[in-house]
All heavy atoms as an XYZ file, in Angstrom:
733
protein
N     304.441    -46.122    197.162
C     303.022    -46.451    197.142
C     302.453    -46.327    198.558
O     303.034    -46.800    199.510
C     302.840    -47.871    196.623
C     301.435    -48.312    196.537
S     301.375    -49.925    195.737
C     299.649    -50.087    195.586
N     301.323    -45.680    198.655
C     300.675    -45.497    199.960
C     299.926    -46.760    200.361
O     299.437    -47.493    199.521
C     299.687    -44.348    199.899
C     300.347    -43.024    199.757
C     299.404    -41.965    200.289
N     300.012    -40.681    200.248
C     300.830    -40.205    201.172
N     301.152    -40.923    202.200
N     301.336    -38.998    201.054
N     299.819    -46.953    201.645
C     299.027    -48.062    202.156
C     297.553    -47.742    202.023
O     297.161    -46.601    201.881
C     299.410    -48.353    203.599
C     299.226    -47.182    204.516
C     300.009    -46.069    204.589
C     298.189    -46.989    205.462
N     299.523    -45.202    205.525
C     298.405    -45.736    206.079
C     297.099    -47.738    205.858
C     297.578    -45.250    207.065
C     296.281    -47.237    206.853
C     296.521    -46.010    207.437
N     296.729    -48.753    202.055
C     295.282    -48.579    201.903
C     294.576    -48.966    203.192
O     294.385    -50.149    203.462
C     294.761    -49.452    200.756
O     295.357    -49.076    199.555
N     294.214    -47.988    203.997
C     293.524    -48.298    205.253
C     292.121    -48.827    204.978
O     291.505    -48.492    203.973
C     293.472    -46.958    205.970
C     293.530    -45.952    204.883
C     294.360    -46.558    203.789
N     291.648    -49.656    205.863
C     290.295    -50.204    205.757
C     289.530    -49.823    207.017
O     289.966    -50.130    208.130
C     290.323    -51.716    205.612
C     288.980    -52.437    205.654
C     288.121    -52.014    204.468
C     289.186    -53.932    205.665
N     288.433    -49.132    206.834
C     287.552    -48.788    207.946
C     286.197    -49.396    207.639
O     285.607    -49.130    206.599
C     287.416    -47.257    208.116
C     286.437    -46.930    209.225
C     288.773    -46.627    208.374
N     285.713    -50.245    208.523
C     284.410    -50.871    208.346
C     283.414    -50.178    209.262
O     283.686    -49.995    210.444
C     284.478    -52.372    208.694
O     285.485    -52.976    207.885
C     283.149    -53.044    208.455
N     282.297    -49.794    208.674
C     281.298    -49.056    209.433
C     279.951    -49.738    209.296
O     279.516    -50.064    208.196
C     281.180    -47.602    208.925
C     280.107    -46.855    209.676
C     282.516    -46.898    209.029
N     279.325    -49.962    210.410
C     277.950    -50.447    210.425
C     277.116    -49.351    211.065
O     277.350    -48.976    212.203
C     277.828    -51.747    211.224
C     278.566    -52.884    210.602
C     279.864    -53.179    210.977
C     277.969    -53.650    209.617
C     280.552    -54.215    210.388
C     278.648    -54.691    209.020
C     279.943    -54.976    209.407
N     276.179    -48.836    210.314
C     275.348    -47.737    210.802
C     274.187    -48.311    211.622
O     273.811    -49.459    211.483
C     274.840    -46.893    209.614
C     276.028    -46.375    208.783
C     273.973    -45.741    210.062
C     276.945    -45.428    209.511
N     273.616    -47.478    212.453
C     272.508    -47.881    213.318
C     271.353    -48.528    212.550
O     271.201    -48.290    211.357
C     271.977    -46.650    214.053
C     272.953    -45.949    214.982
C     272.370    -44.623    215.441
C     273.294    -46.824    216.161
N     270.532    -49.307    213.238
C     269.372    -49.911    212.583
C     268.484    -48.864    211.919
O     268.405    -47.725    212.364
C     268.618    -50.588    213.729
C     269.627    -50.776    214.804
C     270.613    -49.651    214.653
N     267.809    -49.266    210.870
C     266.981    -48.350    210.085
C     265.972    -47.582    210.927
O     265.745    -46.413    210.717
C     266.237    -49.130    209.000
C     267.139    -49.631    207.945
C     266.355    -50.349    206.885
N     267.320    -51.028    206.033
C     267.056    -52.068    205.332
N     265.860    -52.588    205.331
N     267.971    -52.627    204.590
N     265.359    -48.243    211.883
C     264.294    -47.572    212.639
C     264.828    -46.442    213.505
O     264.090    -45.566    213.914
C     263.506    -48.570    213.467
C     264.323    -49.293    214.498
C     264.987    -50.467    214.328
C     264.567    -48.896    215.846
N     265.641    -50.825    215.478
C     265.380    -49.871    216.445
C     264.164    -47.805    216.613
C     265.804    -49.800    217.763
C     264.585    -47.731    217.931
C     265.381    -48.718    218.482
N     266.130    -46.416    213.751
C     266.711    -45.340    214.559
C     267.124    -44.165    213.684
O     266.884    -43.021    214.017
C     267.934    -45.856    215.349
C     267.490    -46.872    216.389
C     268.689    -44.707    215.997
C     268.626    -47.511    217.148
N     267.745    -44.433    212.539
C     268.397    -43.355    211.803
C     267.770    -42.980    210.473
O     268.108    -41.953    209.922
C     269.866    -43.711    211.568
C     270.104    -45.028    210.858
C     270.044    -44.960    209.358
O     270.311    -43.931    208.787
N     269.667    -46.030    208.729
N     266.896    -43.758    209.926
C     266.415    -43.511    208.562
C     265.807    -42.120    208.415
O     264.959    -41.702    209.184
C     265.398    -44.560    208.155
C     264.961    -44.348    206.716
C     264.429    -45.560    206.066
N     265.356    -46.646    205.977
C     265.993    -46.998    204.862
N     265.815    -46.309    203.764
N     266.786    -48.016    204.849
N     266.296    -41.397    207.394
C     265.726    -40.105    207.058
C     266.185    -38.934    207.905
O     265.734    -37.808    207.705
N     267.075    -39.170    208.830
C     267.520    -38.082    209.711
C     268.890    -37.528    209.346
O     269.359    -36.589    209.961
C     267.532    -38.562    211.158
C     266.142    -38.937    211.630
C     266.140    -39.312    213.064
N     264.800    -39.721    213.447
C     264.482    -40.068    214.656
N     265.380    -40.068    215.612
N     263.249    -40.436    214.936
N     269.541    -38.139    208.377
C     270.832    -37.639    207.928
C     272.026    -38.089    208.745
O     273.149    -37.650    208.497
N     271.818    -38.958    209.729
C     272.930    -39.396    210.570
C     273.978    -40.162    209.770
O     275.176    -39.989    209.984
C     272.445    -40.282    211.722
C     271.512    -39.608    212.694
C     270.508    -40.325    213.311
C     271.640    -38.269    213.008
C     269.638    -39.734    214.214
C     270.780    -37.653    213.911
C     269.786    -38.400    214.514
O     268.939    -37.803    215.398
N     273.530    -41.015    208.863
C     274.467    -41.818    208.079
C     275.311    -40.937    207.173
O     276.524    -41.136    207.056
C     273.715    -42.852    207.237
O     273.034    -43.757    208.072
N     274.692    -39.977    206.532
C     275.431    -39.066    205.649
C     276.442    -38.265    206.467
O     277.605    -38.123    206.072
C     274.467    -38.132    204.881
C     275.244    -37.094    204.081
C     273.557    -38.935    203.976
N     276.009    -37.757    207.599
C     276.896    -36.969    208.453
C     278.086    -37.796    208.929
O     279.238    -37.339    208.889
C     276.110    -36.442    209.651
C     276.901    -35.573    210.588
C     276.075    -35.081    211.773
O     274.835    -35.125    211.721
O     276.700    -34.646    212.745
N     277.828    -39.030    209.357
C     278.905    -39.901    209.840
C     279.865    -40.260    208.714
O     281.093    -40.219    208.887
C     278.315    -41.169    210.457
N     279.326    -40.612    207.564
C     280.174    -40.986    206.428
C     280.995    -39.796    205.946
O     282.170    -39.940    205.593
C     279.318    -41.552    205.302
N     280.398    -38.612    205.920
C     281.129    -37.403    205.510
C     282.285    -37.146    206.473
O     283.398    -36.808    206.049
C     280.202    -36.204    205.459
C     280.915    -34.933    204.997
C     279.988    -33.743    204.821
N     279.180    -33.937    203.619
C     277.848    -34.037    203.600
N     277.176    -33.954    204.725
N     277.200    -34.204    202.478
N     282.041    -37.319    207.755
C     283.105    -37.121    208.747
C     284.246    -38.109    208.548
O     285.421    -37.748    208.661
C     282.546    -37.247    210.167
O     281.662    -36.195    210.441
N     283.905    -39.364    208.238
C     284.946    -40.366    207.985
C     285.762    -40.016    206.745
O     286.987    -40.165    206.740
C     284.333    -41.753    207.827
C     284.012    -42.489    209.114
C     283.249    -43.776    208.823
C     285.288    -42.799    209.883
N     285.094    -39.557    205.705
C     285.810    -39.157    204.483
C     286.733    -37.979    204.771
O     287.909    -37.988    204.371
C     284.826    -38.814    203.372
S     283.946    -40.231    202.694
N     286.224    -36.969    205.473
C     287.042    -35.805    205.822
C     288.259    -36.225    206.636
O     289.370    -35.733    206.426
C     286.220    -34.775    206.601
C     285.167    -34.083    205.748
O     285.243    -34.173    204.498
O     284.257    -33.467    206.337
N     288.049    -37.146    207.572
C     289.146    -37.660    208.396
C     290.165    -38.388    207.521
O     291.376    -38.215    207.695
C     288.581    -38.585    209.472
C     289.615    -39.278    210.288
C     290.378    -38.743    211.298
C     290.006    -40.656    210.180
N     291.214    -39.702    211.809
C     291.003    -40.881    211.149
C     289.604    -41.705    209.372
C     291.606    -42.122    211.314
C     290.198    -42.938    209.535
C     291.196    -43.144    210.503
N     289.698    -39.181    206.575
C     290.601    -39.889    205.671
C     291.460    -38.951    204.858
O     292.665    -39.161    204.706
N     290.841    -37.892    204.331
C     291.604    -36.926    203.540
C     292.632    -36.213    204.421
O     293.793    -36.072    204.035
C     290.714    -35.874    202.901
C     289.553    -36.311    202.074
C     288.288    -35.783    202.126
C     289.491    -37.322    201.056
N     287.474    -36.415    201.207
C     288.181    -37.367    200.539
C     290.428    -38.219    200.537
C     287.781    -38.237    199.538
C     290.030    -39.102    199.539
C     288.729    -39.103    199.050
N     292.198    -35.734    205.573
C     293.048    -34.888    206.416
C     294.089    -35.663    207.212
O     295.247    -35.254    207.299
C     292.179    -34.077    207.381
N     293.699    -36.779    207.791
C     294.579    -37.487    208.717
C     295.407    -38.573    208.038
O     296.591    -38.721    208.316
C     293.744    -38.114    209.854
O     292.984    -37.081    210.466
C     294.621    -38.782    210.886
N     294.786    -39.336    207.159
C     295.481    -40.454    206.521
C     296.097    -40.084    205.178
O     296.863    -40.847    204.617
C     294.517    -41.633    206.335
C     293.876    -42.165    207.621
C     292.917    -43.291    207.286
C     294.944    -42.622    208.602
N     295.715    -38.927    204.656
C     296.247    -38.437    203.389
C     296.027    -39.439    202.246
O     296.889    -39.629    201.399
C     297.731    -38.093    203.526
C     298.245    -37.274    202.360
O     297.454    -36.481    201.797
O     299.426    -37.433    202.002
N     294.858    -40.081    202.232
C     294.540    -41.035    201.165
C     294.098    -40.275    199.915
O     293.658    -39.134    199.985
C     293.449    -42.051    201.592
C     293.944    -42.906    202.738
C     292.153    -41.349    201.960
N     294.230    -40.909    198.773
C     293.811    -40.263    197.526
C     292.479    -40.810    197.022
O     291.874    -40.238    196.128
C     294.887    -40.436    196.448
C     294.985    -41.823    195.912
N     295.646    -42.832    196.573
C     294.477    -42.380    194.793
C     295.548    -43.950    195.883
N     294.847    -43.717    194.801
N     292.026    -41.921    197.602
C     290.785    -42.550    197.160
C     290.149    -43.262    198.347
O     290.830    -43.885    199.147
C     291.091    -43.569    196.063
C     289.932    -44.435    195.655
C     290.415    -45.524    194.663
N     289.438    -46.580    194.537
C     288.433    -46.573    193.672
N     288.262    -45.553    192.866
N     287.584    -47.572    193.623
N     288.826    -43.175    198.423
C     288.072    -43.902    199.435
C     287.078    -44.790    198.698
O     286.418    -44.347    197.761
C     287.343    -42.935    200.395
C     288.373    -42.104    201.167
C     286.419    -43.706    201.340
C     287.781    -41.038    202.053
N     287.007    -46.048    199.114
C     286.068    -46.984    198.490
C     284.864    -47.208    199.383
O     284.953    -47.141    200.599
C     286.738    -48.331    198.209
C     287.665    -48.280    197.045
C     288.174    -49.651    196.637
O     287.831    -50.670    197.279
O     288.936    -49.700    195.658
N     283.766    -47.504    198.731
C     282.514    -47.851    199.402
C     282.077    -49.207    198.861
O     282.150    -49.460    197.673
C     281.474    -46.770    199.110
C     280.052    -47.235    199.221
C     279.317    -47.322    200.373
C     279.204    -47.681    198.173
N     278.074    -47.795    200.081
C     277.972    -48.030    198.733
C     279.369    -47.831    196.796
C     276.912    -48.511    197.983
C     278.320    -48.310    196.042
C     277.102    -48.641    196.644
N     281.669    -50.087    199.741
C     281.149    -51.409    199.379
C     279.835    -51.619    200.117
O     279.716    -51.276    201.295
C     282.094    -52.513    199.815
C     283.407    -52.578    199.126
C     284.281    -51.537    198.916
C     284.018    -53.725    198.570
N     285.394    -51.997    198.270
C     285.263    -53.345    198.049
C     283.640    -55.062    198.480
C     286.123    -54.235    197.432
C     284.511    -55.942    197.874
C     285.729    -55.539    197.346
N     278.876    -52.207    199.445
C     277.608    -52.566    200.089
C     277.007    -53.752    199.345
O     277.197    -53.895    198.132
C     276.631    -51.403    200.072
N     276.292    -54.577    200.071
C     275.614    -55.682    199.421
C     274.607    -55.127    198.422
O     273.877    -54.173    198.726
C     274.907    -56.568    200.449
C     274.406    -57.883    199.852
S     273.634    -58.973    201.070
C     275.000    -59.282    202.160
N     274.606    -55.676    197.209
C     273.677    -55.221    196.171
C     272.252    -55.283    196.719
O     271.867    -56.260    197.366
C     273.811    -56.083    194.924
N     271.520    -54.229    196.486
C     270.161    -54.118    197.007
C     270.053    -53.233    198.233
O     268.958    -52.854    198.629
N     271.189    -52.895    198.851
C     271.180    -52.018    200.022
C     271.073    -50.572    199.522
O     272.056    -49.831    199.447
C     272.436    -52.234    200.854
C     272.422    -51.457    202.151
O     271.669    -50.511    202.310
N     273.272    -51.864    203.084
N     269.866    -50.200    199.168
C     269.629    -48.899    198.556
C     269.905    -47.733    199.504
O     270.274    -46.646    199.055
C     268.204    -48.803    197.992
O     267.275    -49.071    199.051
C     267.996    -49.804    196.867
N     269.749    -47.960    200.789
C     270.050    -46.906    201.762
C     271.530    -46.558    201.756
O     271.910    -45.388    201.722
N     272.373    -47.582    201.770
C     273.814    -47.363    201.734
C     274.232    -46.701    200.427
O     275.051    -45.782    200.407
C     274.549    -48.694    201.904
O     275.941    -48.498    201.845
N     273.639    -47.160    199.339
C     273.971    -46.573    198.034
C     273.563    -45.099    197.971
O     274.305    -44.264    197.446
C     273.284    -47.356    196.922
C     273.673    -46.878    195.548
C     273.151    -47.803    194.479
N     273.489    -47.304    193.162
C     273.680    -48.069    192.107
N     273.556    -49.373    192.212
N     273.993    -47.546    190.949
N     272.411    -44.762    198.534
C     271.956    -43.373    198.541
C     272.926    -42.486    199.322
O     273.231    -41.367    198.896
C     270.548    -43.270    199.119
N     273.419    -42.982    200.452
C     274.384    -42.214    201.241
C     275.648    -41.989    200.422
O     276.155    -40.869    200.333
C     274.718    -42.933    202.569
C     275.917    -42.298    203.255
C     273.510    -42.926    203.496
N     276.163    -43.050    199.801
C     277.385    -42.927    199.004
C     277.205    -41.925    197.866
O     278.072    -41.088    197.621
C     277.782    -44.303    198.454
N     276.081    -42.005    197.185
C     275.839    -41.090    196.063
C     275.681    -39.642    196.533
O     276.131    -38.727    195.854
C     274.635    -41.560    195.255
C     274.948    -42.828    194.478
C     273.770    -43.413    193.726
O     272.609    -43.149    194.108
O     274.020    -44.147    192.754
N     275.085    -39.431    197.713
C     274.964    -38.073    198.252
C     276.331    -37.468    198.546
O     276.507    -36.257    198.481
C     274.127    -38.068    199.532
C     272.656    -38.184    199.283
C     271.882    -38.193    200.578
C     270.404    -38.434    200.293
N     269.625    -38.570    201.539
N     277.296    -38.324    198.868
C     278.645    -37.855    199.167
C     279.508    -37.714    197.919
O     280.655    -37.276    197.998
C     279.321    -38.807    200.155
C     278.693    -38.838    201.544
C     279.342    -39.912    202.393
C     278.803    -37.482    202.218
N     278.973    -38.111    196.777
C     279.718    -37.959    195.537
C     280.445    -39.197    195.050
O     281.212    -39.134    194.098
N     280.240    -40.330    195.713
C     280.868    -41.569    195.259
C     280.328    -41.949    193.886
O     279.150    -41.751    193.594
C     280.570    -42.723    196.226
C     281.438    -42.730    197.451
C     281.174    -41.878    198.507
C     282.508    -43.600    197.556
C     281.953    -41.889    199.651
C     283.300    -43.623    198.691
C     283.031    -42.771    199.732
N     281.193    -42.503    193.060
C     280.800    -43.040    191.767
C     280.629    -44.545    191.937
O     281.567    -45.230    192.387
C     281.885    -42.775    190.708
O     282.034    -41.364    190.564
C     281.519    -43.393    189.374
N     279.454    -45.058    191.615
C     279.237    -46.504    191.663
C     279.967    -47.078    190.459
O     279.664    -46.749    189.314
C     277.739    -46.854    191.651
C     277.548    -48.361    191.645
C     277.042    -46.227    192.848
N     280.954    -47.925    190.713
C     281.850    -48.401    189.663
C     281.502    -49.788    189.141
O     281.995    -50.175    188.088
C     283.286    -48.364    190.170
C     283.727    -46.945    190.509
C     285.050    -46.864    191.213
O     285.485    -47.869    191.835
O     285.670    -45.782    191.168
N     280.706    -50.525    189.875
C     280.351    -51.842    189.364
C     279.741    -52.747    190.412
O     279.551    -52.371    191.562
N     279.439    -53.944    189.964
C     278.876    -54.984    190.813
C     279.823    -56.172    190.808
O     280.216    -56.659    189.741
C     277.501    -55.427    190.298
O     276.629    -54.297    190.287
C     276.898    -56.517    191.173
N     280.201    -56.614    191.980
C     281.043    -57.800    192.118
C     280.122    -58.993    192.337
O     279.457    -59.088    193.367
C     282.003    -57.632    193.299
C     282.894    -56.394    193.242
C     283.683    -56.242    194.532
C     283.822    -56.467    192.050
N     280.077    -59.859    191.378
C     279.133    -60.975    191.420
C     279.579    -62.038    192.418
O     280.747    -62.439    192.438
C     279.000    -61.572    190.028
C     278.408    -60.569    189.056
C     278.264    -61.094    187.664
N     278.540    -62.513    187.569
C     278.848    -63.151    186.463
N     278.923    -62.511    185.344
N     279.090    -64.436    186.461
N     278.621    -62.473    193.232
C     278.866    -63.514    194.244
C     280.114    -63.230    195.079
O     280.901    -64.119    195.361
C     278.977    -64.889    193.586
C     277.652    -65.371    193.060
O     276.597    -65.032    193.584
N     277.686    -66.153    192.000
N     280.291    -61.995    195.480
C     281.489    -61.535    196.179
C     281.617    -62.077    197.593
O     282.702    -62.317    198.085
C     281.502    -60.004    196.205
C     282.576    -59.362    197.056
C     283.953    -59.754    196.552
N     285.017    -59.088    197.245
C     285.601    -59.554    198.347
N     285.212    -60.670    198.894
N     286.593    -58.888    198.906
N     280.504    -62.227    198.284
C     280.608    -62.653    199.676
C     279.425    -63.477    200.117
O     278.354    -63.435    199.521
N     279.639    -64.232    201.173
C     278.599    -65.058    201.767
C     277.948    -64.258    202.889
O     278.625    -63.744    203.774
C     279.192    -66.373    202.334
C     280.010    -67.111    201.265
C     278.104    -67.247    202.926
C     279.225    -67.596    200.086
N     276.645    -64.165    202.851
C     275.902    -63.409    203.865
C     275.457    -64.345    204.990
O     275.760    -65.539    204.994
C     274.701    -62.728    203.218
N     274.741    -63.784    205.934
C     274.260    -64.560    207.083
C     273.363    -65.716    206.680
O     273.221    -66.672    207.443
C     273.507    -63.654    208.061
C     274.435    -62.667    208.741
O     275.641    -62.872    208.796
N     273.875    -61.592    209.247
N     272.764    -65.648    205.508
C     271.900    -66.734    205.055
C     272.691    -67.888    204.439
O     272.124    -68.876    204.000
C     270.851    -66.226    204.062
C     271.448    -65.633    202.797
O     272.691    -65.702    202.611
O     270.681    -65.094    201.984
N     274.016    -67.766    204.406
C     274.869    -68.824    203.888
C     274.970    -68.866    202.368
O     275.589    -69.772    201.815
N     274.379    -67.898    201.696
C     274.384    -67.874    200.229
C     275.285    -66.755    199.719
O     275.410    -65.721    200.368
C     272.960    -67.654    199.706
C     272.007    -68.755    200.100
C     270.606    -68.424    199.622
C     269.625    -69.479    200.129
N     268.246    -69.148    199.780
N     275.865    -66.942    198.541
C     276.676    -65.872    197.967
C     275.795    -64.721    197.476
O     274.688    -64.950    196.990
C     277.392    -66.542    196.793
C     276.563    -67.725    196.451
C     275.855    -68.144    197.707
N     276.298    -63.531    197.642
C     275.572    -62.327    197.227
C     276.484    -61.405    196.440
O     277.694    -61.377    196.647
C     275.029    -61.570    198.443
C     273.911    -62.275    199.125
N     272.596    -62.071    198.792
C     273.905    -63.209    200.108
C     271.822    -62.836    199.557
N     272.599    -63.532    200.359
N     275.874    -60.617    195.560
C     276.595    -59.600    194.813
C     276.836    -58.395    195.713
O     276.069    -58.141    196.647
C     275.784    -59.137    193.599
C     275.552    -60.231    192.572
O     276.228    -61.278    192.645
O     274.694    -60.033    191.703
N     277.908    -57.657    195.407
C     278.234    -56.432    196.136
C     278.446    -55.305    195.152
O     278.992    -55.510    194.072
C     279.523    -56.627    196.954
C     279.289    -57.412    198.197
C     279.063    -58.755    198.283
C     279.234    -56.915    199.518
N     278.880    -59.112    199.585
C     278.981    -58.015    200.361
C     279.380    -55.651    200.076
C     278.861    -57.871    201.743
C     279.267    -55.513    201.451
C     279.009    -56.619    202.265
N     277.998    -54.122    195.543
C     278.287    -52.914    194.789
C     279.595    -52.325    195.326
O     279.880    -52.422    196.519
C     277.214    -51.864    194.990
C     275.888    -52.181    194.367
C     275.666    -52.856    193.187
C     274.594    -51.810    194.856
N     274.314    -52.918    192.932
C     273.637    -52.294    193.939
C     274.161    -51.120    195.972
C     272.264    -52.105    194.109
C     272.806    -50.938    196.159
C     271.866    -51.423    195.226
N     280.349    -51.716    194.446
C     281.574    -51.032    194.869
C     281.634    -49.681    194.170
O     281.196    -49.533    193.031
C     282.833    -51.885    194.564
C     283.006    -52.113    193.078
C     284.080    -51.274    195.164
N     282.146    -48.703    194.900
C     282.264    -47.364    194.339
C     283.485    -46.675    194.899
O     284.121    -47.166    195.826
N     283.809    -45.537    194.320
C     284.982    -44.809    194.769
C     284.738    -43.310    194.793
O     283.905    -42.772    194.080
N     285.504    -42.666    195.649
C     285.499    -41.206    195.769
C     286.949    -40.765    195.759
O     287.749    -41.205    196.598
C     284.813    -40.790    197.071
C     284.685    -39.296    197.337
C     283.811    -38.616    196.295
C     284.123    -39.057    198.736
N     287.303    -39.925    194.796
C     288.668    -39.431    194.702
C     288.846    -38.164    195.519
O     287.907    -37.402    195.718
C     289.036    -39.163    193.244
C     288.949    -40.370    192.323
C     289.305    -39.966    190.898
C     289.834    -41.504    192.805
N     290.059    -37.971    195.961
C     290.381    -36.792    196.768
C     289.952    -35.511    196.037
O     290.232    -35.350    194.862
C     291.880    -36.751    197.023
C     292.305    -35.595    197.871
C     293.831    -35.581    198.023
N     294.145    -34.897    199.224
C     294.384    -35.481    200.392
N     294.401    -36.770    200.488
N     294.640    -34.767    201.465
N     289.259    -34.637    196.765
C     288.810    -33.383    196.124
C     289.988    -32.487    195.746
O     291.042    -32.581    196.245
C     287.938    -32.731    197.185
C     288.081    -33.488    198.440
C     288.857    -34.727    198.142
């Protein structure tokens, strides 16, 4: 069984990158690196439910949104929030 690496990425603030394709380009590079260097068979994407920008990037890269994890994590406001999760299988 292969190990499952975890890479956490926080993209630049919206006012810097929105609409310029930087997030898609960065995420695509990370996926390519995962396939080539780590030899993983699946890459997961997680985002707080409602983060439509993150979801749009994932969908542009071909990720399948697989579900919503209810009350998955506590955010900065101290309240539990739902998270979306998706996956991309090795091409």
